[in-house]
VOGU-3710 file (C-alpha; in Angstrom, 3 decimals, decimal comma):
1> mliieerspv> -70,395/-48,635/-33,721  -68,168/-45,714/-32,909  -64,397/-46,811/-33,163  -61,903/-44,453/-31,460  -58,221/-44,672/-32,511  -55,863/-45,076/-29,956  -52,876/-42,671/-30,682  -49,826/-44,321/-30,791  -46,555/-43,358/-28,323  -44,683/-41,493/-30,750
11> mknhqkgcli> -47,814/-39,370/-31,352  -48,325/-38,826/-27,733  -44,451/-37,533/-27,194  -44,696/-35,508/-30,249  -47,689/-33,668/-28,987  -46,193/-33,522/-25,822  -43,053/-31,729/-27,398  -45,171/-29,274/-29,105  -47,009/-28,489/-25,734  -43,482/-28,237/-24,264
21> flstvaciii> -42,098/-26,241/-26,849  -45,005/-23,682/-27,274  -44,893/-23,090/-23,200  -41,223/-22,400/-23,576  -41,846/-19,809/-26,269  -44,743/-18,411/-24,241  -42,218/-17,892/-20,834  -39,782/-15,925/-23,044  -42,343/-13,627/-24,665  -43,931/-12,976/-21,242
31> lflhpnvnkq> -40,332/-12,462/-19,606  -39,192/-10,193/-22,502  -42,560/-8,100/-22,827  -42,780/-7,256/-18,850  -40,117/-5,127/-17,595  -41,354/-5,681/-13,957  -41,111/-9,555/-14,519  -37,770/-9,128/-15,530  -36,346/-6,835/-12,863  -37,824/-9,198/-10,077
41> fpllqkhitn> -37,080/-12,673/-11,922  -33,415/-11,731/-13,964  -32,247/-15,160/-13,274  -35,272/-17,083/-14,218  -35,504/-14,975/-17,435  -31,846/-16,033/-18,189  -32,531/-19,819/-17,365  -35,039/-20,051/-19,944  -33,709/-18,594/-22,219  -30,454/-20,582/-22,070
51> yykwwrtypr> -33,211/-23,624/-22,077  -34,693/-22,248/-24,965  -31,488/-22,000/-26,562  -30,517/-25,695/-25,829  -33,978/-27,037/-27,188  -33,225/-25,569/-30,448  -29,434/-27,275/-30,939  -30,020/-30,674/-29,397  -30,213/-33,504/-31,646  -34,118/-34,476/-32,408
61> ndlgyvhpad> -35,342/-38,192/-33,186  -37,168/-38,694/-36,691  -39,891/-36,437/-35,511  -37,680/-33,590/-34,470  -38,682/-33,950/-30,932  -36,625/-34,287/-27,684  -37,825/-34,733/-24,337  -35,727/-33,385/-20,962  -36,322/-36,270/-19,501  -34,211/-37,984/-22,597
71> sfksphpvtv> -31,424/-35,926/-21,919  -30,689/-34,576/-18,060  -33,194/-34,831/-15,620  -31,805/-32,209/-13,304  -29,856/-29,068/-13,981  -26,714/-29,516/-16,181  -24,025/-27,179/-17,983  -25,114/-28,201/-21,206  -28,277/-25,991/-20,410  -27,108/-23,688/-17,989
81> pgimfvqtsd> -23,140/-23,003/-17,757  -21,747/-22,535/-14,526  -18,557/-22,989/-11,980  -17,265/-26,869/-12,813  -15,158/-29,011/-10,214  -14,218/-32,427/-10,917  -13,476/-35,432/-8,542  -11,468/-38,280/-10,719  -11,033/-40,904/-7,833  -13,965/-43,030/-6,519
91> elepsqlatc> -13,670/-41,252/-3,362  -17,218/-40,324/-1,958  -16,135/-38,079/0,573  -14,476/-35,016/-0,663  -11,568/-33,843/1,602  -12,531/-30,591/4,060  -10,431/-28,826/1,426  -12,702/-29,796/-1,446  -15,528/-29,148/0,290  -14,577/-25,646/1,140
101> aiesaaranp> -13,705/-25,072/-2,552  -17,337/-25,820/-3,691  -18,781/-24,047/-0,811  -16,893/-20,783/-1,014  -17,220/-20,888/-4,981  -21,200/-20,939/-4,382  -21,286/-18,422/-1,939  -19,032/-15,956/-3,973  -21,453/-16,805/-6,724  -25,070/-16,778/-5,732
111> dklvyyfmkg> -26,138/-16,125/-9,210  -24,703/-18,921/-10,729  -25,008/-22,851/-10,575  -21,558/-24,750/-9,187  -21,613/-28,735/-10,585  -19,383/-30,876/-8,866  -18,966/-34,182/-10,411  -17,760/-37,140/-9,086  -16,842/-40,317/-10,592  -17,711/-42,433/-7,588
121> lsgnvsayhq> -21,205/-41,151/-7,422  -24,015/-43,232/-8,457  -27,501/-43,099/-7,868  -29,543/-40,135/-6,421  -27,890/-37,980/-4,341  -30,157/-38,364/-1,131  -28,740/-41,998/-1,071  -25,782/-40,922/0,652  -26,934/-40,178/3,915  -24,836/-37,945/6,847
131> aqyrsiplls> -24,993/-40,766/9,171  -22,471/-42,633/6,674  -21,195/-39,242/4,893  -21,076/-35,503/5,708  -19,702/-33,516/2,737  -22,263/-34,801/0,159  -24,916/-33,863/2,489  -23,511/-30,604/3,671  -22,830/-29,512/-0,310  -26,040/-30,755/-1,741
141> siknvvilpl> -27,645/-28,599/1,139  -25,975/-25,087/-0,718  -29,140/-24,107/-3,120  -26,632/-23,461/-5,823  -24,622/-26,673/-5,770  -25,210/-29,848/-8,155  -23,648/-32,679/-7,408  -23,399/-34,866/-10,654  -22,300/-38,461/-11,547  -18,787/-37,984/-13,786
151> dlvelfsntr> -19,623/-40,309/-16,651  -16,298/-40,176/-18,351  -17,547/-41,926/-21,652  -20,371/-39,530/-22,219  -17,899/-36,717/-21,439  -15,604/-37,822/-23,805  -17,971/-38,955/-26,899  -17,440/-37,050/-29,834  -13,979/-35,794/-29,045  -10,294/-36,886/-29,816
161> laewygkvds> -10,509/-37,639/-26,082  -12,835/-40,559/-26,162  -9,609/-42,810/-28,395  -7,177/-41,632/-25,910  -9,378/-42,881/-23,003  -10,237/-46,243/-24,775  -6,526/-47,107/-24,935  -4,754/-45,671/-21,902  -3,351/-47,338/-18,773  -5,437/-46,195/-15,732
171> sekywvhvls> -2,540/-47,841/-13,551  -0,116/-44,805/-14,367  1,428/-42,899/-11,703  -0,376/-39,703/-12,278  -3,451/-41,405/-13,550  -6,327/-39,279/-11,568  -4,234/-36,147/-11,922  -4,065/-36,839/-15,956  -7,888/-37,553/-15,838  -8,217/-34,238/-14,033
181> dacriallwk> -6,703/-32,350/-16,868  -8,571/-34,380/-19,671  -11,972/-33,490/-17,856  -11,220/-29,916/-17,802  -10,798/-29,377/-21,446  -13,764/-31,615/-22,052  -16,135/-30,147/-19,912  -15,111/-26,571/-20,943  -15,002/-27,407/-24,778  -18,375/-29,193/-24,169
191> yggiyldtdv> -20,045/-27,000/-22,004  -18,354/-23,714/-21,739  -18,228/-22,200/-18,151  -15,238/-22,121/-15,281  -13,551/-24,538/-14,158  -11,728/-24,877/-10,996  -9,646/-27,382/-9,225  -10,942/-28,718/-6,177  -7,835/-26,593/-3,821  -9,269/-23,345/-4,988
201> islkpldfkn> -10,895/-21,340/-2,253  -12,815/-18,902/-4,201  -12,643/-15,536/-2,445  -14,449/-13,465/-4,929  -17,198/-13,373/-7,910  -15,875/-14,920/-11,161  -17,601/-13,683/-14,343  -17,933/-16,083/-17,560  -15,060/-14,452/-19,886  -12,239/-16,588/-21,842
211> ficaqsknya> -9,563/-16,558/-19,245  -6,382/-18,038/-18,054  -4,134/-17,435/-15,056  -0,180/-17,618/-14,827  1,429/-19,423/-12,359  4,834/-17,708/-12,145  7,264/-16,522/-15,235  6,033/-16,875/-18,520  4,313/-19,908/-17,171  0,769/-20,349/-17,509
221> ngaalgfsrn> -1,847/-23,264/-15,361  -4,722/-24,783/-15,530  -6,427/-25,011/-12,097  -8,833/-21,966/-12,825  -10,010/-21,741/-16,577  -13,007/-19,743/-18,144  -14,112/-20,350/-21,898  -17,011/-20,484/-23,916  -18,709/-23,640/-25,436  -16,509/-24,808/-28,468
231> hsftadcivd> -14,035/-22,424/-27,935  -11,190/-23,102/-30,864  -8,417/-22,987/-27,809  -10,319/-26,085/-25,846  -10,520/-27,604/-29,122  -6,860/-27,336/-29,994  -5,747/-28,441/-26,181  -7,769/-31,600/-26,505  -5,957/-32,307/-29,726  -2,735/-31,461/-28,379
241> yvenyigeew> -3,463/-33,697/-25,618  -4,378/-36,696/-27,221  -1,053/-36,210/-29,819  1,383/-35,347/-27,127  0,266/-37,596/-24,393  3,149/-38,261/-21,857  1,372/-39,444/-18,571  4,480/-40,359/-16,795  6,168/-36,665/-17,106  4,220/-34,828/-14,074
251> ghqgpdlmtr> 2,591/-31,476/-15,272  3,039/-32,055/-19,098  -0,931/-32,781/-19,627  -1,569/-29,792/-17,203  0,231/-26,909/-16,823  2,894/-27,361/-19,531  -0,385/-27,949/-22,050  -1,469/-24,620/-21,047  1,580/-22,815/-21,218  2,444/-24,296/-24,697
261> mlkkwcgtdn> -0,806/-24,272/-26,249  -1,206/-20,248/-24,798  1,967/-19,259/-26,501  1,276/-21,241/-29,567  -2,370/-19,265/-29,557  -0,613/-15,615/-28,592  2,431/-16,183/-31,549  4,707/-15,507/-28,617  7,888/-17,163/-26,352  7,142/-14,786/-24,055
271> ldnflnkkck> 3,419/-14,870/-21,922  4,563/-11,878/-19,672  4,046/-9,474/-22,411  0,298/-10,497/-22,199  -0,404/-9,760/-18,717  -3,667/-8,748/-17,462  -4,383/-8,240/-21,573  -6,357/-10,286/-23,700  -4,272/-12,496/-26,508  -6,779/-13,262/-29,289
281> gilylskssf> -9,885/-12,853/-27,056  -8,416/-14,903/-24,227  -7,602/-12,619/-21,217  -4,370/-13,819/-19,726  -4,408/-13,218/-15,517  -1,496/-12,422/-13,135  -0,594/-15,105/-10,998  -2,134/-12,862/-8,060  -5,487/-13,751/-9,328  -5,244/-17,080/-8,292
291> ypipynnwek> -1,780/-18,054/-7,295  -0,795/-15,231/-5,064  1,295/-17,675/-2,762  3,902/-19,792/-5,234  3,705/-23,861/-5,188  7,707/-23,809/-3,336  5,893/-21,821/-0,581  2,922/-23,804/0,073  3,587/-23,903/3,537  2,573/-20,375/4,396
301> yfekntwndn> -1,024/-21,363/4,367  -0,456/-23,063/7,498  1,867/-21,262/9,714  0,227/-20,701/12,934  -0,212/-17,677/14,556  -0,365/-15,397/11,171  -3,717/-14,549/11,565  -4,628/-12,962/14,670  -7,234/-10,620/14,094  -5,604/-8,892/11,307
311> ndviesqfsk> -8,371/-9,396/8,899  -8,003/-5,713/7,302  -4,226/-6,720/6,826  -5,123/-10,256/5,032  -7,366/-8,967/2,970  -5,147/-6,320/1,775  -2,668/-9,089/0,924  -4,919/-10,744/-1,486  -6,757/-7,817/-2,622  -6,484/-8,395/-6,002
321> tlgthiwnfl> -7,289/-12,555/-5,748  -9,914/-14,007/-6,934  -9,526/-17,678/-5,926  -6,612/-19,072/-3,814  -4,839/-22,028/-4,894  -3,710/-23,901/-1,776  -1,291/-26,543/-4,039  -3,215/-29,653/-2,841  -0,293/-31,943/-4,424  2,207/-30,866/-2,170
331> sgrtsieikk> 0,308/-29,743/1,134  -2,318/-33,238/1,105  0,833/-35,104/1,567  0,990/-34,356/5,417  -1,722/-34,057/8,161  -2,424/-30,387/9,122  -4,527/-29,005/11,798  -6,650/-26,128/10,659  -9,150/-24,973/13,671  -7,378/-22,934/16,375
341> shslieyffs> -4,242/-22,955/14,468  -4,764/-19,128/13,519  -2,832/-19,682/10,280  -4,422/-17,876/6,658  -6,254/-21,452/5,811  -8,174/-21,128/9,345  -8,956/-17,436/7,857  -10,189/-18,789/4,880  -12,130/-21,299/6,023  -13,879/-19,816/8,633
351> hycprtyqyl> -14,769/-16,559/6,115  -15,330/-18,266/2,757  -16,593/-21,686/3,736  -18,303/-21,371/7,339  -20,522/-24,685/7,005  -17,132/-26,566/6,102  -15,167/-24,807/8,739  -18,310/-25,658/11,590  -17,516/-29,286/11,117  -13,879/-29,288/11,054
361> ps> -11,973/-31,438/14,239  -10,820/-28,795/16,914
//
């Protein structure tokens, strides 16, 4: 009698892991040894290289094997860093401005993935049909936009923020905002890449680099940030966030934190000395990069009849702007018409997020 020993599930998984690893290595060798392939598929080469780096660093089981399905089933910044947005409320219909912000980032950066983390999202994105939802189907149809659920327990795990999150009172007045402040530094520390607020309309491509932007004189803001994975600055921000937490004070966990931590990092009381310069590896951009219009003049974005076929004038005015922050904390309190207003905001919508603009009410 011939007896055939059935392979155990563990052994099967181990063999699958070996095959995946060998296949990945083979792809990398082909991409690096064949210049014609490199020229035609540079983004594919980059993604496979990032995947290999991740495969080597991701925690294994007892046999040293990890299957992609055990971690993330879709593109994720743990494997491919990108531009990240966060929705910390349970809202499943993003605002027009948030939708525009994400679309504009995707259009301005076609070579990068744009991740939108939504706290209220559960299940597959395809479950949110256009009959009931408009923004999710619109954004998910853009090839480089990835919509993901925001798992706060997972995001804060293995950081000091896990301790904070387990104790904080979610009924605080500014809870949605301080939660967003926590998410951005956690995302950048864990994954690296670029973080943008959902009221930042992207006008130009963004580079992966360590940067913070000035909001005003000697004062920074965190609506637009860029950092490499596990950067010491974001690690320090997490510690300060937890140890000096004051949730009821507006801005303490956000722009105030960025300002005090950057001053500490640079060893200065005057951040203006570093405008458009690097301070210990962090580029401190001038306010024109993301805050060309100050918060106390936010109405300028919505003033009617400021855009009358004067595209060249507007482009010149924002020639140094990478993305423009619309100050939604202030502007979102009022009902404002965009279409046919001939305002700056209509110009930005029509030129930088045309799909979103198409669905605006007339």
